[in-house]
Every structure is written in C-alpha cells, then in structure tokens.
C-alpha angles and dihedrals in degrees: 000000000000118000116220131202140206125217119211143160129225140155123252097203137047133197118248121174089343093307130107111241131175114270129137110228132218117293119249111195122225095179140355136207095012129155112253096256092054093045091050092049093052094047093046093048092049093049092047094051101039127063110228092224126201093310093052099237107189140160117253138182127229133177111260 
C-alpha cells in the first residue's frame, strides 16, 4: 500500500508581550496526498525560497 504525505507551513514561535515565546502555529497546507519525493521537493523548494523570519515559519512534511 502506498504511503502519502502532506506538506504544510507553520511558525514555531509566537509573540507575547513583545517577546518571542515557543508556540507552534496553525498549519497551512501547500499540498496533500503526495508521494514522498514530491512532498520533499515542495518542502525543500519552499524553505530555500522563503526566509523563516523571527517566528521560524518553515515547510514540513507529515504522513497523510
């Protein structure tokens, strides 16, 4: 049986009283039900072309 993957972005920090504190943000999906190679390509391309910024927004892969 084929395993499928989702690609999403989210932040790992949030601002609280002007300070950066740990806090995983809401997921925003870039692709769903992809084979691993396609999911990896999308995540890698996103991370190479987008600065993570102070809240560390990055693309990740999860099993669907």
